[in-house]
DOSEDO-456278 format. One record per residue: residue in one letter; x, y, z of N, C-alpha, C in turn. Coordinates in steps of 0.02 Angstrom, whole numbers, padded with zeros to 5 digits, always signed. Layout:
<atoms>
AXYZXYZXYZ;...
</atoms>
This chain:
<atoms>
M+05121+02994+05225+05176+03039+05240+05234+03029+05191;Q+05245+02965+05170+05298+02951+05123+05286+02986+05057;H+05223+02987+05035+05206+03021+04973+05218+03096+04979;L+05205+03123+05038+05216+03194+05050+05290+03211+05045;R+05332+03169+05073+05404+03181+05071+05430+03176+04999;L+05405+03128+04960+05425+03123+04890+05404+03185+04851;F+05343+03210+04866+05320+03271+04833+05366+03330+04850;L+05386+03336+04913+05429+03391+04933+05497+03386+04899;V+05524+03326+04894+05589+03318+04860+05583+03338+04787;W+05529+03315+04754+05518+03333+04683+05509+03407+04675;A+05470+03438+04719+05457+03510+04715+05521+03550+04726;C+05562+03528+04772+05625+03564+04787+05673+03560+04727;L+05677+03501+04696+05721+03494+04638+05696+03537+04580;W+05631+03538+04569+05602+03578+04516+05609+03652+04531;G+05596+03670+04593+05602+03740+04612+05673+03765+04607;A+05721+03724+04627+05790+03745+04623+05811+03754+04551;A+05783+03713+04507+05801+03719+04436+05777+03783+04405;I+05719+03809+04429+05692+03870+04398+05699+03930+04445;D+05738+03923+04498+05751+03978+04544+05686+04006+04573;A+05645+03962+04602+05580+03982+04629+05577+03968+04704;N+05523+03993+04734+05511+03982+04805+05493+03909+04817;L+05515+03881+04872+05507+03810+04886+05458+03798+04942;P+05421+03742+04940+05376+03726+04996+05415+03702+05057;K+05383+03709+05116+05414+03688+05178+05370+03635+05211;E+05402+03586+05241+05365+03533+05276+05352+03556+05348;Q+05316+03610+05355+05299+03637+05420+05247+03692+05411;G+05216+03713+05465+05167+03767+05462+05200+03835+05456;C+05159+03885+05447+05185+03953+05440+05215+03977+05506;E+05269+04013+05501+05302+04041+05560+05298+04117+05557;Q+05291+04147+05615+05288+04219+05620+05358+04249+05611;P+05365+04299+05566+05431+04330+05557+05454+04366+05620;N+05520+04374+05625+05548+04405+05685+05530+04479+05691;N+05535+04514+05636+05523+04587+05637+05465+04605+05591;Y+05414+04635+05618+05360+04662+05577+05326+04718+05617;M+05285+04757+05582+05254+04816+05612+05192+04796+05654;H+05200+04793+05719+05145+04775+05763+05092+04831+05764;K+05113+04893+05750+05066+04949+05751+05048+04972+05680;F+05047+04924+05634+05028+04940+05565+04956+04966+05563;D+04946+05021+05526+04881+05054+05520+04856+05043+05449;I+04808+04998+05440+04785+04983+05372+04747+05042+05341;N+04721+05087+05381+04687+05145+05354+04735+05193+05318;K+04797+05193+05339+04848+05233+05305+04875+05196+05244;Y+04861+05131+05242+04884+05088+05187+04837+05087+05128;L+04779+05119+05136+04729+05120+05082+04756+05153+05020;G+04730+05134+04962+04751+05163+04899+04788+05113+04855;T+04822+05138+04805+04854+05096+04754+04927+05083+04771;W+04947+05020+04763+05016+04999+04772+05038+04959+04711;Y+05097+04975+04685+05125+04940+04627+05178+04890+04651;T+05171+04827+04630+05219+04776+04648+05283+04784+04608;Q+05339+04793+04642+05404+04801+04608+05441+04735+04601;S+05436+04693+04652+05468+04628+04648+05438+04583+04702;R+05442+04518+04689+05418+04468+04738+05449+04401+04722;T+05446+04356+04770+05471+04288+04759+05417+04247+04723;P+05435+04210+04672+05386+04168+04636+05377+04101+04671;F+05319+04071+04662+05309+04003+04684+05333+03956+04629;F+05351+03895+04648+05380+03850+04598+05329+03837+04543;G+05353+03840+04481+05311+03831+04423+05273+03893+04402;E+05284+03948+04436+05247+04009+04421+05286+04055+04375;R+05251+04087+04329+05280+04139+04288+05252+04206+04313;I+05298+04250+04331+05278+04314+04361+05237+04355+04312;A+05180+04379+04334+05139+04423+04293+05170+04492+04291;R+05148+04533+04243+05174+04601+04239+05118+04651+04254;C+05137+04713+04266+05090+04767+04279+05047+04753+04341;T+05075+04717+04389+05037+04699+04449+05030+04759+04495;R+04969+04770+04516+04956+04823+04566+04893+04804+04605;Q+04888+04829+04665+04829+04818+04706+04802+04884+04731;S+04737+04887+04737+04704+04946+04764+04665+04925+04826;V+04686+04950+04884+04655+04932+04947+04602+04984+04965;S+04542+04960+04978+04487+05006+04995+04447+04978+05054;R+04402+05018+05079+04361+04997+05135+04289+05020+05126;T+04241+04983+05154+04171+05001+05154+04143+04987+05223;K+04091+05025+05241+04061+05018+05307+03992+04986+05300;S+03980+04934+05339+03916+04899+05338+03897+04880+05409;K+03839+04902+05430+03813+04887+05497+03862+04908+05552;G+03895+04965+05540+03940+04993+05589+04010+04964+05588;N+04024+04916+05544+04090+04885+05541+04123+04899+05474;W+04189+04908+05474+04227+04919+05414+04249+04853+05385;T+04243+04845+05320+04270+04787+05284+04321+04812+05233;Y+04375+04774+05224+04430+04794+05181+04438+04744+05124;V+04452+04770+05065+04460+04729+05005+04520+04753+04965;S+04557+04705+04938+04612+04721+04892+04591+04700+04822;K+04589+04748+04776+04576+04734+04706+04643+04726+04671;L+04657+04666+04648+04722+04651+04618+04717+04649+04542;W+04754+04692+04509+04759+04693+04436+04826+04665+04415;E+04827+04626+04361+04889+04602+04333+04877+04577+04262;I+04931+04576+04223+04928+04548+04155+04971+04485+04155;R+04940+04428+04144+04975+04364+04151+05007+04343+04086;H+05069+04319+04093+05106+04289+04038+05105+04332+03975;E+05084+04303+03919+05085+04339+03856+05019+04374+03840;S+04973+04375+03888+04908+04406+03876+04915+04482+03872;T+04869+04513+03839+04868+04587+03834+04811+04616+03875;K+04767+04572+03902+04711+04596+03941+04724+04586+04015;P+04710+04636+04055+04721+04630+04128+04668+04586+04160;S+04687+04550+04212+04640+04512+04252+04629+04547+04318;L+04571+04538+04348+04554+04571+04410+04529+04521+04460;R+04554+04525+04521+04530+04483+04576+04515+04526+04637;N+04460+04512+04669+04443+04546+04732+04463+04500+04790;I+04507+04523+04833+04533+04483+04888+04513+04516+04954;P+04466+04487+04991+04448+04516+05056+04506+04512+05105;L+04515+04564+05143+04566+04567+05196+04530+04563+05263;T+04542+04509+05300+04505+04497+05361+04553+04484+05420;D+04523+04478+05479+04560+04460+05539+04620+04506+05549;L+04607+04571+05549+04661+04620+05558+04680+04624+05632;R+04743+04612+05646+04766+04616+05716+04841+04620+05719;N+04865+04668+05758+04937+04675+05775+04982+04673+05714;G+04963+04712+05662+05008+04717+05604+05002+04662+05554;T+04952+04617+05560+04943+04563+05512+04870+04563+05489;Y+04858+04528+05434+04790+04519+05410+04787+04457+05366;E+04727+04432+05357+04716+04372+05316+04695+04392+05246;M+04725+04362+05196+04706+04373+05126+04666+04313+05103;Q+04601+04322+05094+04556+04266+05080+04559+04246+05006;T+04611+04210+04989+04618+04184+04921+04582+04117+04916;K+04580+04088+04856+04546+04024+04846+04593+03965+04853;V+04654+03978+04879+04702+03922+04887+04676+03873+04939;D+04652+03899+04995+04620+03857+05045+04575+03902+05086;E+04540+03872+05134+04492+03910+05173+04526+03960+05219;K+04585+03945+05241+04619+03990+05287+04647+04051+05252;G+04665+04044+05189+04695+04100+05153+04768+04109+05170;S+04795+04165+05151+04865+04181+05162+04871+04234+05216;R+04917+04223+05262+04928+04271+05316+04982+04321+05294;A+04967+04385+05299+05014+04437+05278+05041+04474+05338;F+05106+04482+05340+05140+04521+05392+05173+04581+05358;V+05156+04641+05380+05187+04701+05352+05253+04712+05390;L+05308+04702+05355+05373+04710+05387+05390+04783+05399;D+05374+04826+05350+05387+04897+05358+05353+04936+05302;T+05333+04997+05316+05305+05042+05266+05306+05113+05294;D+05313+05162+05249+05305+05232+05269+05238+05258+05245;Y+05198+05214+05214+05130+05228+05191+05127+05273+05130;T+05179+05310+05115+05177+05358+05060+05224+05341+05002;H+05272+05295+05014+05320+05279+04961+05330+05204+04951;Y+05339+05165+05004+05357+05095+04996+05323+05053+05051;A+05319+04989+05037+05294+04940+05086+05327+04873+05072;V+05339+04835+05125+05369+04768+05119+05325+04720+05158;R+05301+04667+05123+05257+04618+05154+05289+04549+05153;Y+05273+04509+05204+05291+04439+05206+05226+04399+05209;N+05216+04353+05162+05154+04313+05158+05169+04239+05168;C+05122+04205+05199+05130+04132+05209+05061+04100+05211;F+05055+04041+05181+04993+04003+05187+05008+03929+05191;D+04964+03894+05226+04971+03822+05237+04928+03784+05186;I+04951+03724+05169+04912+03679+05126+04903+03613+05164;V+04840+03595+05175+04820+03533+05210+04857+03523+05276;G+04882+03577+05305+04912+03573+05371+04982+03544+05374;Y+05010+03523+05316+05075+03491+05315+05128+03531+05277;I+05106+03569+05228+05152+03606+05185+05135+03680+05188;S+05186+03721+05189+05175+03793+05189+05219+03825+05135;F+05194+03879+05108+05232+03920+05060+05237+03991+05088;D+05294+04021+05080+05300+04090+05100+05328+04132+05042;S+05317+04196+05045+05341+04241+04993+05348+04311+05023;W+05387+04353+04990+05394+04422+05013+05389+04469+04953;V+05361+04527+04966+05341+04573+04913+05365+04643+04929;I+05389+04678+04877+05406+04750+04882+05355+04788+04841;E+05322+04837+04873+05272+04878+04839+05291+04952+04846;T+05269+04992+04798+05280+05064+04801+05217+05100+04777;R+05213+05163+04794+05156+05203+04773+05160+05223+04700;Q+05220+05225+04673+05230+05244+04603+05250+05182+04562;P+05228+05178+04499+05248+05120+04459+05323+05117+04446;N+05355+05175+04441+05428+05178+04431+05457+05226+04482;P+05468+05202+04543+05488+05245+04598+05563+05262+04597;P+05584+05312+04636+05655+05325+04645+05690+05265+04676;K+05753+05254+04657+05789+05194+04680+05799+05192+04755;K+05798+05250+04787+05811+05252+04859+05759+05213+04899;Y+05697+05210+04873+05645+05173+04909+05653+05098+04899;I+05678+05077+04842+05693+05006+04832+05750+04985+04877;K+05800+05028+04883+05857+05013+04928+05834+05008+05001;K+05788+05052+05020+05761+05049+05088+05724+04983+05099;A+05684+04963+05050+05648+04900+05056+05695+04840+05060;I+05749+04842+05022+05799+04788+05024+05831+04783+05093;S+05844+04840+05124+05873+04840+05192+05825+04810+05243;V+05759+04820+05232+05709+04790+05276+05710+04714+05269;L+05715+04689+05208+05719+04617+05196+05781+04587+05228;K+05836+04622+05221+05899+04598+05250+05894+04592+05325;A+05862+04641+05357+05854+04639+05430+05810+04581+05452;A+05764+04559+05407+05720+04503+05422+05748+04436+05398;N+05810+04436+05374+05843+04375+05349+05806+04345+05289;L+05781+04389+05245+05748+04369+05183+05791+04392+05125;R+05803+04349+05077+05848+04363+05023+05814+04401+04966;Y+05841+04458+04950+05816+04496+04893+05834+04460+04828;E+05889+04422+04829+05911+04386+04770+05860+04332+04747;D+05817+04311+04792+05766+04261+04775+05705+04292+04741;M+05703+04357+04735+05645+04391+04708+05652+04402+04633;M+05596+04411+04600+05595+04427+04529+05562+04495+04519;T+05589+04534+04472+05564+04601+04459+05499+04597+04419;V+05450+04637+04439+05386+04641+04403+05391+04699+04353;D+05377+04684+04291+05380+04735+04238+05321+04783+04245;Q+05337+04846+04256+05285+04897+04263+05285+04946+04203;K+05316+04925+04148+05318+04967+04089+05261+04948+04041;N+05240+04997+04002+05187+04987+03952+05124+04958+03983;C+05104+04987+04038+05046+04963+04075+04986+05010+04070;S+04984+05050+04018+04930+05099+04012+04863+05066+04005;S+04861+05006+03975+04797+04972+03964+04764+04951+04029;I+04803+04943+04081+04776+04921+04145+04751+04980+04186;Q+04770+05040+04165+04752+05099+04203+04693+05137+04173;K+04679+05125+04109+04625+05162+04077+04560+05122+04082;P+04503+05155+04092+04439+05119+04093+04423+05091+04025;K+04384+05037+04024+04367+05004+03960+04322+05049+03918;H+04278+05084+03950+04230+05126+03914+04234+05197+03939;K+04236+05244+03894+04236+05313+03913+04167+05334+03935;P+04164+05372+03990+04097+05394+04012+04064+05440+03961;K+03999+05432+03954+03963+05474+03906+03960+05546+03932;P+03969+05594+03888+03965+05663+03910+03895+05681+03932;I+03891+05724+03982+03826+05745+04007+03796+05796+03958;P+03737+05782+03932+03709+05829+03883+03691+05895+03916;K+03703+05948+03880+03687+06015+03904+03613+06028+03893;V+03580+06050+03946+03509+06065+03942+03500+06140+03931;Q+03468+06156+03875+03456+06227+03859+03396+06252+03900;P+03407+06309+03934+03351+06337+03973+03294+06359+03929;K+03233+06344+03950+03174+06363+03912+03160+06438+03921;L+03142+06471+03866+03127+06543+03867+03054+06552+03886;R+03044+06597+03931+02976+06612+03952+02944+06659+03902;T+02883+06646+03885+02846+06689+03839+02790+06724+03875;R+02780+06786+03856+02726+06825+03889+02660+06812+03852;H+02609+06805+03891+02542+06795+03863+02503+06861+03864;
</atoms>
């Protein structure tokens, strides 16, 4: 336990120096206000990350967006988030498939490789067509937890009124917008275009019938 406390002190000093999100010596807590009647089927489609809180030591990627989809197998729907982003100074986008599981009462589990439990996501508010605000939290070894909050929009460069609406949602949940970092969504055409152009379908010339 003493080593854990020393790690937390070190992490807090480092995080404060780089203005990043800090670990907590406790498990994840449920936020006060979130959408208990969140409908993930209305949430399907592409969302562009406008800003989020970084974890300590993290450099925010650019051109981050996720595409939420669903498939039906044996009568049950499964949901997946395909996350695209360009990390650091790279010019090539990276792709991760993140299963969304345990959907209940406005929350869902994001099955990342951080630990077996994954990250719990709470949708604070969304109108499904313009903006969404999420609060995420995950535990590490049962002693340390990290939380973060994210602003997403349907457009890569949305009208400012939707960002202001999202900020008001964070304020109502006692989450600081000042702790967030803006995600660069400019010059992201390489992440939106397919790597290979589909081959054109050859035109088949009709055969002429000949009389015998």
